[in-house]
ROVOLUM-610187 format. One line per 4 residues: number of its first residue (from 1); their letters; for each residue z, y negated, x negated of N, C-alpha, C. Coordinates in steps of 0.02 Angstrom, whole numbers, plus 50000, padded with zeros to 5 digits. Layout:
ROVOLUM-610187
NUM = a = Z,Y,X,Z,Y,X,Z,Y,X | ...
This chain:
ROVOLUM-610187
1 = mekl = 50002,50058,49964,50013,49998,50007,49993,49939,49950 | 49962,49898,49973,49961,49816,49938,50021,49797,49956 | 50040,49774,49879,50094,49721,49894,50093,49645,49920 | 50140,49634,49975,50133,49580,50000,50138,49504,49957
5 = rgyk = 50093,49466,49982,50082,49411,49929,50154,49359,49931 | 50177,49336,49879,50245,49299,49872,50303,49341,49882 | 50298,49404,49874,50358,49462,49895,50359,49487,49821 | 50427,49519,49798,50430,49570,49742,50470,49626,49804
9 = mdek = 50445,49675,49767,50454,49752,49794,50509,49788,49737 | 50551,49817,49766,50618,49861,49723,50568,49929,49703 | 50592,49980,49666,50565,50039,49650,50571,50093,49710 | 50613,50069,49760,50611,50106,49808,50545,50068,49888
13 = gyaf = 50520,50023,49863,50476,50001,49915,50507,49935,49956 | 50578,49910,49946,50606,49853,49969,50573,49797,49962 | 50547,49751,50010,50521,49686,49986,50582,49636,49980 | 50589,49605,49921,50619,49537,49910,50578,49471,49917
17 = tpmt = 50607,49418,49947,50568,49374,49950,50607,49345,49877 | 50569,49280,49852,50594,49246,49795,50683,49210,49800 | 50687,49183,49861,50752,49169,49875,50796,49218,49870 | 50792,49281,49893,50828,49349,49884,50842,49349,49814
21 = vllf = 50799,49343,49768,50805,49380,49704,50839,49312,49664 | 50846,49256,49668,50876,49199,49652,50963,49204,49692 | 50959,49243,49734,51045,49242,49759,51060,49301,49716 | 51026,49335,49700,51043,49407,49654,51078,49383,49582
25 = ipim = 51032,49335,49553,51076,49311,49506,51136,49290,49476 | 51175,49260,49524,51235,49251,49502,51273,49313,49506 | 51258,49363,49546,51297,49429,49549,51290,49463,49471 | 51222,49445,49457,51216,49485,49380,51261,49462,49332
29 = ilai = 51251,49392,49339,51297,49355,49270,51364,49362,49296 | 51380,49382,49342,51480,49385,49372,51478,49439,49337 | 51429,49508,49340,51447,49585,49327,51458,49574,49257 | 51421,49522,49223,51419,49533,49134,51468,49488,49117
33 = sygn = 51493,49445,49146,51565,49388,49145,51634,49442,49155 | 51611,49476,49217,51672,49544,49218,51691,49583,49165 | 51623,49606,49127,51645,49641,49070,51681,49618,49015 | 51669,49550,49005,51677,49520,48955,51767,49493,48955
37 = ivse = 51789,49483,49044,51858,49464,49056,51892,49539,49034 | 51856,49578,49059,51914,49644,49053,51932,49663,48977 | 51869,49649,48928,51878,49651,48856,51929,49600,48836 | 51916,49548,48865,51969,49484,48820,52032,49503,48869
41 = anml = 52043,49529,48925,52107,49548,48947,52144,49594,48920 | 52104,49643,48886,52129,49714,48861,52164,49685,48779 | 52113,49633,48763,52121,49602,48677,52188,49552,48697 | 52204,49526,48737,52263,49486,48758,52334,49528,48764
45 = atla = 52320,49576,48802,52364,49626,48805,52386,49657,48747 | 52350,49670,48705,52351,49716,48642,52402,49659,48597 | 52385,49590,48616,52413,49538,48556,52475,49524,48581 | 52485,49531,48675,52561,49519,48697,52604,49583,48668
49 = mggd = 52582,49635,48681,52620,49702,48660,52638,49695,48584 | 52603,49683,48550,52609,49674,48467,52651,49620,48462 | 52650,49558,48482,52701,49511,48492,52760,49518,48499 | 52754,49569,48565,52838,49572,48588,52871,49623,48550
53 = vtft = 52813,49681,48506,52853,49720,48460,52887,49676,48390 | 52843,49641,48378,52857,49585,48314,52942,49550,48331 | 52926,49509,48395,53001,49471,48418,53058,49521,48425 | 53041,49590,48455,53099,49633,48462,53119,49649,48380
57 = asas = 53077,49659,48348,53097,49680,48276,53164,49632,48247 | 53122,49569,48268,53167,49502,48220,53229,49511,48253 | 53230,49516,48335,53310,49520,48366,53339,49561,48357 | 53322,49627,48328,53340,49690,48313,53381,49670,48248
61 = ifsn = 53360,49627,48212,53385,49607,48142,53449,49577,48154 | 53448,49524,48201,53512,49466,48218,53564,49534,48256 | 53541,49562,48302,53595,49619,48326,53627,49650,48275 | 53599,49667,48227,53611,49725,48154,53659,49684,48102
65 = iekg = 53649,49618,48116,53685,49565,48067,53760,49576,48121 | 53773,49562,48181,53820,49554,48224,53863,49625,48200 | 53823,49699,48208,53846,49768,48211,53886,49762,48148 | 53852,49744,48096,53878,49743,48030,53941,49695,48028
69 = aldg = 53954,49640,48047,54009,49604,48051,54061,49629,48067 | 54039,49665,48153,54093,49690,48185,54133,49763,48145 | 54082,49811,48137,54105,49871,48105,54144,49860,48036 | 54100,49808,48017,54131,49815,47938,54195,49763,47941
73 = grna = 54207,49715,47984,54273,49675,47991,54337,49728,47992 | 54327,49778,48056,54386,49824,48067,54390,49863,48008 | 54339,49888,47969,54352,49943,47919,54377,49895,47852 | 54346,49837,47851,54371,49808,47804,54468,49806,47796
77 = ayna = 54472,49773,47858,54544,49754,47883,54584,49819,47848 | 54568,49892,47887,54601,49951,47883,54597,49960,47807 | 54555,49946,47772,54551,49974,47695,54600,49932,47661 | 54617,49863,47676,54654,49822,47655,54736,49847,47662
81 = trkv = 54746,49866,47713,54811,49902,47736,54829,49970,47702 | 54769,50006,47680,54777,50066,47646,54795,50056,47573 | 54748,49989,47552,54756,49987,47482,54822,49960,47450 | 54880,49930,47502,54916,49898,47497,54968,49960,47491
85 = idns = 54965,50005,47557,55006,50067,47557,55006,50113,47513 | 54929,50133,47501,54918,50186,47445,54957,50156,47377 | 54940,50102,47343,54965,50061,47294,55046,50073,47275 | 55062,50076,47334,55145,50080,47349,55168,50143,47329
89 = sitv = 55116,50195,47348,55143,50262,47340,55130,50283,47265 | 55104,50259,47237,55094,50267,47177,55141,50253,47122 | 55157,50197,47131,55218,50181,47074,55265,50114,47133 | 55324,50129,47105,55367,50070,47136,55389,50027,47104
93 = tsnp = 55364,50039,47035,55387,49991,46987,55325,49907,47001 | 55272,49921,47006,55239,49854,47027,55225,49842,47088 | 55211,49775,47098,55192,49740,47167,55140,49786,47196 | 55127,49825,47244,55073,49820,47278,55044,49797,47320
97 = ffgs = 55074,49729,47341,55027,49684,47376,54968,49655,47330 | 54934,49612,47387,54866,49574,47355,54917,49507,47330 | 54867,49478,47278,54909,49424,47264,54911,49358,47311 | 54920,49316,47295,54930,49241,47354,54853,49229,47363
101 = gtsk = 54825,49216,47434,54756,49212,47433,54712,49245,47421 | 54729,49300,47401,54669,49345,47381,54655,49396,47433 | 54689,49416,47479,54681,49472,47542,54634,49455,47584 | 54612,49404,47606,54562,49362,47655,54489,49371,47616
105 = nyvr = 54491,49354,47544,54459,49361,47498,54409,49433,47500 | 54452,49490,47500,54455,49541,47485,54429,49568,47564 | 54439,49551,47602,54418,49581,47677,54342,49553,47691 | 54343,49497,47685,54277,49454,47676,54220,49491,47636
109 = dniv = 54233,49505,47573,54193,49536,47515,54162,49593,47546 | 54222,49637,47578,54190,49715,47617,54147,49702,47674 | 54171,49645,47705,54117,49623,47776,54049,49625,47741 | 54042,49577,47703,53970,49555,47675,53945,49631,47635
113 = nain = 53967,49668,47606,53946,49721,47596,53915,49785,47647 | 53967,49775,47690,53954,49798,47765,53890,49782,47797 | 53889,49728,47813,53837,49682,47832,53760,49699,47793 | 53763,49681,47737,53714,49719,47682,53681,49780,47691
117 = tqvi = 53731,49831,47702,53710,49907,47703,53675,49907,47781 | 53709,49867,47830,53691,49884,47895,53618,49860,47909 | 53595,49792,47870,53527,49763,47903,53492,49790,47838 | 53504,49825,47777,53445,49841,47757,53418,49903,47781
121 = nasq = 53481,49950,47785,53443,50011,47818,53416,50007,47878 | 53433,49943,47931,53409,49960,47996,53340,49933,47975 | 53326,49867,47935,53268,49836,47929,53215,49893,47896 | 53238,49938,47848,53183,49972,47820,53161,50027,47882
125 = klee = 53220,50046,47911,53186,50094,47969,53141,50060,48015 | 53159,49989,48033,53118,49959,48076,53030,49948,48055 | 53039,49924,47980,52968,49935,47950,52934,49995,47963 | 52975,50048,47953,52945,50125,47958,52899,50141,48026
129 = etgr = 52961,50112,48088,52945,50123,48169,52884,50067,48192 | 52897,50027,48158,52842,49966,48198,52785,49949,48158 | 52783,49968,48075,52722,49953,48045,52727,49874,48039 | 52790,49847,48040,52793,49778,48034,52824,49763,47957
133 = eifi = 52810,49705,47937,52852,49688,47870,52909,49650,47876 | 52951,49662,47846,53019,49623,47857,53026,49583,47794 | 53045,49521,47805,53063,49472,47756,53134,49418,47780 | 53192,49433,47733,53247,49425,47743,53256,49353,47675
137 = nnip = 53267,49284,47687,53279,49242,47661,53211,49253,47589 | 53144,49261,47626,53079,49253,47584,53085,49307,47541 | 53107,49370,47538,53103,49422,47505,53095,49486,47554 | 53058,49525,47535,53020,49585,47565,53085,49625,47584
141 = itny = 53099,49664,47628,53166,49690,47650,53154,49757,47588 | 53089,49774,47566,53094,49846,47534,53121,49833,47467 | 53126,49763,47443,53147,49744,47373,53215,49745,47358 | 53261,49745,47414,53328,49722,47418,53366,49808,47416
145 = tnat = 53419,49789,47372,53461,49853,47369,53513,49833,47391 | 53563,49774,47381,53620,49775,47418,53652,49696,47433 | 53604,49655,47438,53617,49568,47419,53577,49544,47473 | 53578,49560,47527,53526,49494,47577,53585,49451,47578
149 = fkss = 53638,49456,47588,53699,49424,47610,53754,49418,47560 | 53766,49339,47537,53806,49334,47482,53887,49315,47528 | 53938,49308,47483,54002,49281,47513,53995,49218,47535 | 53960,49178,47505,53955,49103,47537,53925,49104,47609
153 = dvti = 53890,49162,47635,53867,49170,47714,53919,49190,47743 | 53983,49207,47733,54029,49231,47794,54095,49203,47762 | 54126,49200,47836,54194,49159,47830,54222,49194,47876 | 54296,49193,47874,54345,49228,47921,54390,49171,47940
157 = tqtd = 54399,49167,48012,54442,49117,48043,54470,49149,48094 | 54540,49128,48101,54591,49167,48141,54619,49109,48219 | 54624,49135,48285,54637,49084,48333,54702,49125,48354 | 54722,49179,48343,54774,49215,48368,54802,49268,48303
161 = pygf = 54878,49301,48334,54893,49331,48286,54876,49405,48281 | 54830,49429,48330,54803,49504,48338,54728,49517,48315 | 54699,49476,48280,54629,49500,48265,54592,49414,48219 | 54524,49416,48199,54504,49366,48172,54434,49383,48191
165 = fvnv = 54401,49321,48177,54330,49306,48202,54299,49309,48120 | 54248,49358,48122,54191,49342,48059,54137,49312,48087 | 54118,49259,48038,54080,49204,48058,54008,49218,48010 | 53954,49214,48034,53901,49239,47977,53856,49160,47988
169 = kkgi = 53857,49128,47930,53811,49055,47940,53750,49053,47969 | 53725,49008,47991,53648,49015,48043,53610,48978,47961 | 53538,48980,47996,53497,48971,47937,53467,49003,47891 | 53480,49070,47896,53442,49107,47833,53370,49141,47873
173 = pikv = 53325,49126,47830,53256,49133,47850,53248,49205,47866 | 53202,49216,47920,53191,49276,47948,53117,49289,47964 | 53069,49325,47914,53002,49341,47946,52986,49394,47955 | 52950,49414,48015,52923,49476,48029,52848,49486,48043
177 = vqrd = 52804,49508,47994,52734,49509,47993,52718,49567,48018 | 52647,49569,48052,52594,49632,48069,52538,49586,48069 | 52485,49609,48018,52419,49577,48026,52426,49498,48042 | 52398,49466,48090,52386,49401,48095,52440,49379,48127
181 = qvye = 52484,49428,48166,52542,49405,48194,52610,49404,48147 | 52640,49352,48167,52697,49318,48124,52742,49292,48159 | 52812,49330,48143,52862,49280,48182,52902,49260,48113 | 52934,49204,48128,52962,49152,48073,53029,49111,48107
185 = gfsp = 53093,49122,48084,53133,49098,48119,53194,49101,48094 | 53238,49075,48099,53302,49074,48051,53356,49102,48096 | 53403,49141,48064,53462,49179,48097,53510,49115,48140 | 53532,49152,48210,53584,49088,48229,53653,49112,48193
189 = eisv = 53704,49055,48202,53771,49064,48201,53801,49132,48234 | 53817,49166,48205,53850,49251,48223,53927,49239,48216 | 53958,49238,48252,54016,49245,48255,54062,49305,48297 | 54086,49377,48296,54110,49428,48322,54194,49424,48305
193 = yvsi = 54238,49444,48351,54309,49440,48351,54313,49514,48330 | 54363,49524,48274,54386,49595,48255,54463,49619,48258 | 54481,49644,48304,54539,49666,48309,54581,49693,48259 | 54643,49684,48256,54677,49729,48188,54744,49776,48245
197 = egle = 54739,49761,48319,54796,49804,48341,54779,49887,48321 | 54837,49932,48308,54830,49989,48299,54824,50003,48221 | 54821,49969,48174,54824,49973,48099,54900,49969,48085 | 54910,49994,48040,54988,50010,48000,54992,49948,47968
201 = dpyv = 55062,49911,47976,55077,49854,47955,55119,49878,47883 | 55065,49844,47817,55100,49872,47744,55166,49829,47742 | 55180,49762,47756,55233,49742,47754,55293,49763,47775 | 55287,49802,47832,55343,49832,47851,55346,49913,47817
205 = wvnt = 55298,49926,47804,55307,50011,47770,55319,50002,47697 | 55306,49961,47662,55339,49953,47590,55413,49927,47594 | 55416,49878,47635,55479,49837,47614,55551,49872,47639 | 55527,49918,47696,55585,49963,47728,55610,50017,47666
209 = kfrq = 55570,50038,47608,55578,50087,47563,55581,50161,47608 | 55610,50149,47660,55598,50226,47687,55545,50237,47723 | 55475,50200,47715,55405,50217,47733,55419,50207,47814 | 55449,50149,47839,55458,50163,47913,55400,50134,47930
213 = snvi = 55361,50163,47988,55300,50154,48016,55305,50090,48068 | 55245,50038,48044,55259,50000,48111,55183,49990,48126 | 55162,50006,48179,55097,49987,48203,55081,49923,48241 | 55041,49902,48214,55020,49816,48246,55009,49826,48315
217 = tsyp = 55043,49804,48360,55033,49827,48461,55059,49772,48484 | 55026,49739,48511,55053,49679,48546,55099,49685,48599 | 55144,49640,48609,55204,49641,48666,55173,49614,48733 | 55166,49648,48779,55136,49636,48843,55168,49582,48888
221 = yytn = 55214,49566,48879,55250,49527,48910,55256,49447,48891 | 55229,49443,48850,55225,49348,48822,55180,49331,48850 | 55200,49270,48880,55152,49227,48898,55157,49139,48853 | 55109,49104,48863,55109,49029,48850,55060,48982,48896
225 = ipgi = 55115,48955,48916,55092,48926,48990,55071,48853,48975 | 55012,48816,48978,55010,48761,48956,55045,48703,48980 | 55085,48654,48947,55133,48616,48992,55203,48655,48988 | 55206,48706,48989,55284,48760,48990,55280,48762,48916
229 = gaey = 55238,48791,48889,55242,48842,48807,55261,48898,48808 | 55287,48934,48768,55302,49000,48732,55351,49021,48790 | 55347,49084,48809,55402,49133,48868,55393,49207,48849 | 55455,49239,48822,55451,49293,48788,55479,49356,48842
233 = nfql = 55516,49325,48884,55540,49355,48947,55586,49403,48915 | 55613,49402,48835,55671,49450,48837,55724,49470,48881 | 55748,49415,48893,55802,49414,48936,55805,49433,49010 | 55749,49450,49029,55725,49439,49108,55758,49477,49154
237 = tedf = 55791,49547,49129,55838,49579,49175,55879,49614,49137 | 55952,49628,49141,56004,49663,49107,56005,49732,49155 | 56028,49780,49099,56022,49857,49116,56078,49888,49101 | 56120,49888,49126,56183,49941,49111,56172,50011,49131
241 = ssvy = 56124,50044,49144,56119,50115,49171,56104,50169,49105 | 56103,50143,49048,56065,50176,48981,56124,50192,48954 | 56101,50255,48907,56155,50300,48872,56159,50245,48819 | 56108,50196,48791,56130,50152,48741,56178,50096,48757
245 = gprl = 56193,50112,48812,56235,50044,48830,56197,49986,48864 | 56230,49933,48871,56195,49885,48909,56121,49852,48872 | 56095,49841,48912,56014,49813,48871,55987,49761,48920 | 55939,49721,48880,55916,49669,48895,55831,49702,48903
249 = frlw = 55833,49706,48956,55760,49747,48984,55685,49752,48957 | 55657,49684,48938,55627,49664,48895,55615,49671,48826 | 55694,49656,48810,55683,49636,48739,55707,49725,48714 | 55728,49760,48758,55724,49843,48743,55657,49856,48752
253 = daln = 55616,49831,48799,55524,49865,48792,55509,49835,48716 | 55521,49782,48689,55506,49758,48635,55523,49791,48572 | 55588,49819,48562,55629,49864,48514,55597,49936,48517 | 55583,49953,48580,55555,50025,48600,55490,50028,48578
257 = gtdn = 55446,49984,48593,55383,49961,48590,55342,50020,48602 | 55306,50060,48568,55270,50122,48581,55295,50177,48588 | 55354,50166,48606,55418,50239,48630,55404,50280,48559 | 55386,50330,48554,55402,50399,48523,55333,50443,48503
261 = psni = 55293,50413,48482,55224,50467,48483,55228,50494,48425 | 55201,50571,48456,55213,50631,48407,55258,50624,48381 | 55332,50619,48405,55393,50613,48365,55401,50583,48329 | 55367,50520,48314,55381,50469,48256,55430,50418,48289
265 = tprp = 55475,50382,48238,55507,50337,48269,55480,50284,48296 | 55505,50267,48352,55485,50205,48393,55472,50153,48352 | 55399,50129,48367,55352,50067,48325,55355,50004,48380 | 55408,49955,48359,55412,49906,48398,55346,49863,48406
269 = fyfp = 55353,49826,48472,55298,49762,48464,55285,49693,48424 | 55220,49688,48424,55235,49623,48377,55219,49570,48453 | 55234,49518,48406,55233,49463,48460,55209,49395,48439 | 55187,49334,48471,55177,49294,48434,55235,49244,48420
273 = dtag = 55247,49217,48340,55307,49171,48339,55281,49127,48279 | 55283,49046,48308,55261,49017,48257,55306,49013,48178 | 55361,49037,48187,55391,49054,48116,55374,49119,48069 | 55343,49156,48109,55319,49219,48071,55283,49229,48012
277 = lsff = 55241,49282,48016,55178,49288,47968,55116,49306,47994 | 55079,49283,47970,55009,49313,47999,54998,49386,47958 | 54947,49397,47982,54910,49482,47961,54895,49466,47889 | 54874,49424,47860,54858,49411,47798,54920,49395,47748
281 = drle = 54965,49353,47776,55031,49349,47750,55057,49420,47730 | 55046,49467,47771,55083,49516,47773,55068,49557,47714 | 54983,49558,47698,54966,49607,47656,54964,49561,47592 | 54993,49515,47588,55019,49475,47530,55092,49471,47508
285 = nktt = 55128,49492,47572,55212,49519,47546,55238,49418,47552 | 55210,49382,47593,55218,49314,47589,55296,49301,47632 | 55330,49254,47608,55404,49235,47632,55399,49187,47683 | 55348,49140,47680,55330,49077,47729,55247,49080,47734
289 = slds = 55232,49043,47779,55165,49054,47805,55125,48989,47799 | 55069,48981,47763,55025,48919,47767,54990,48914,47814 | 54972,48996,47857,54924,48986,47902,54932,48949,47964 | 54880,48953,48003,54908,48912,48088,54963,48932,48111
293 = natr = 54994,48901,48141,55055,48935,48204,55012,48983,48247 | 54967,48965,48258,54935,49023,48312,54924,49094,48280 | 54925,49097,48227,54914,49167,48193,54963,49200,48170 | 55031,49181,48187,55093,49196,48148,55120,49239,48199
297 = mstf = 55160,49298,48181,55180,49349,48231,55256,49369,48187 | 55290,49413,48212,55339,49442,48211,55352,49506,48243 | 55395,49549,48226,55416,49616,48258,55494,49618,48236 | 55508,49682,48258,55592,49688,48236,55586,49748,48206
301 = iign = 55632,49753,48152,55670,49813,48116,55717,49855,48145 | 55710,49910,48173,55759,49949,48189,55792,50012,48146 | 55864,50014,48165,55874,50066,48139,55915,50034,48063 | 55907,49974,48057,55946,49946,47981,55929,49988,47930
305 = plqe = 55867,50002,47912,55859,50033,47848,55884,50024,47797 | 55888,49958,47784,55909,49926,47710,55989,49902,47719 | 56028,49940,47765,56096,49931,47767,56131,49933,47710 | 56121,49980,47643,56162,49986,47597,56135,49923,47547
309 = dhnn = 56075,49909,47550,56048,49869,47508,56084,49787,47527 | 56093,49778,47583,56113,49719,47619,56190,49714,47620 | 56234,49768,47570,56297,49779,47570,56334,49752,47646 | 56295,49810,47670,56332,49805,47756,56340,49735,47790
313 = anis = 56306,49686,47760,56304,49623,47807,56273,49623,47858 | 56288,49583,47917,56255,49566,47974,56192,49540,47963 | 56130,49565,47967,56062,49527,47940,56037,49538,48004 | 55987,49482,48017,55939,49466,48076,55887,49524,48090
317 = sldw = 55886,49558,48130,55831,49619,48146,55756,49600,48152 | 55764,49525,48140,55689,49513,48159,55646,49505,48093 | 55609,49551,48094,55589,49562,48025,55564,49518,47960 | 55532,49463,47966,55535,49424,47912,55616,49400,47883
321 = eyfq = 55655,49392,47940,55704,49363,47908,55757,49425,47894 | 55726,49501,47908,55766,49540,47876,55767,49561,47812 | 55694,49568,47789,55683,49554,47723,55699,49513,47673 | 55712,49456,47709,55751,49386,47668,55823,49394,47671
325 = rvpg = 55849,49433,47707,55916,49429,47712,55950,49375,47744 | 55911,49351,47796,55937,49286,47846,56006,49334,47895 | 56069,49289,47872,56113,49316,47928,56103,49318,47999 | 56122,49358,48036,56123,49370,48121,56186,49372,48146
329 = npli = 56178,49356,48198,56252,49359,48257,56229,49413,48310 | 56264,49455,48314,56265,49513,48371,56247,49482,48437 | 56190,49520,48475,56191,49502,48554,56240,49544,48568 | 56280,49505,48627,56327,49546,48679,56325,49518,48737
333 = ikkq = 56321,49560,48777,56344,49566,48848,56385,49584,48869 | 56446,49557,48904,56506,49581,48933,56553,49616,48889 | 56546,49576,48813,56586,49594,48772,56565,49664,48735 | 56507,49674,48759,56482,49748,48716,56425,49723,48681
337 = elid = 56411,49759,48623,56372,49721,48576,56279,49771,48598 | 56233,49741,48597,56178,49775,48613,56161,49813,48562 | 56117,49879,48557,56091,49919,48503,56024,49946,48503 | 55991,49956,48480,55912,49968,48475,55908,50046,48476
341 = pkfs = 55846,50057,48470,55833,50133,48505,55867,50177,48439 | 55874,50150,48377,55910,50199,48333,55998,50187,48324 | 56006,50155,48390,56092,50136,48400,56115,50109,48337 | 56079,50055,48311,56107,50004,48271,56090,49941,48317
345 = viyl = 56154,49900,48288,56167,49837,48325,56107,49796,48326 | 56098,49749,48357,56044,49710,48358,56072,49626,48335 | 56058,49606,48292,56075,49539,48254,56021,49491,48261 | 56028,49413,48276,55985,49374,48272,56008,49313,48236
349 = spls = 55965,49284,48201,56004,49220,48176,55993,49145,48225 | 56031,49105,48233,56038,49071,48267,55979,49025,48303 | 55928,49002,48242,55879,48982,48246,55835,49018,48286 | 55817,49094,48272,55772,49137,48308,55801,49147,48371
353 = ktrl = 55858,49167,48404,55872,49167,48454,55860,49109,48506 | 55868,49039,48485,55840,48975,48526,55758,48985,48540 | 55739,49003,48458,55646,49000,48482,55615,49050,48531 | 55652,49117,48540,55638,49167,48563,55668,49174,48645
357 = gity = 55700,49126,48650,55734,49122,48730,55803,49165,48732 | 55845,49189,48681,55888,49233,48710,55941,49198,48694 | 55988,49183,48739,56054,49157,48743,56129,49204,48745 | 56112,49259,48726,56162,49304,48734,56212,49309,48662
């Protein structure tokens, strides 16, 4: 059949006017463009995913700095207490305590080592898993052995007696590279709180001679209300029903502390005391503290283990007063002396009785 003039025919014999052909042109262009859009979308998705992995790798570095500070802080505090206790077991002729001002440096340096180990090992593993190249302080992580962070990068601060903050300074350059993708930034300031509760107090362990075990555990009934001040609640309730004779209920709780775990002598609680000693003072066997009032604490010495050394004198049962042989007066209820869980009389100096809110 002869083709119609002015018309185009497809391979199946359908006829198209010139206008119809023009209408098909945008559809063909759109089809070609759609193919490019899909290709570009796939490329953008790949870039986004790659960028996400790159950013996640850098965020993981910050997380590992924090983990190293937290784990290293607790371990360093424990090692410091063990160093004093173990040194006291080796010899009784030399001073087992840290020198003045050195205990905090010892803890800090151990924390720095822990951060370095954590960050280097984790970053090298990240490189293997993600294919990225990691730089810290502009040095490839593969070139490091143990020194990504220095002692000057870490400080220790305290705001309460039962722990301390490990602070890693901000501004350390971090770079993660993968081909044309680069994340460059600086580490944020990182601060983590490290609890010292549950650690042995070497100050009591060494000074009692009989190796009396005292674990740092906070007294739960202490309050400090703004505008009112510290309240120990030691003489909240009198108790006359015990075989120990008359007792001040909360004071007894403080003396009895953790009760008798595993048939060990009761371990008295620790409580905030502006006249007491901080954790680092105790590692150095200080007699007075230069640390903030908020970091100082006290506990009680029960059983009067140094009675003969004190020539049977009436010495205050408050720990730092006991070791300094500060005289004390017995606590008395209705003409009966109060005794501790080891049947020794409880003595306190007049100043400590006033500070702790005890009028007996």
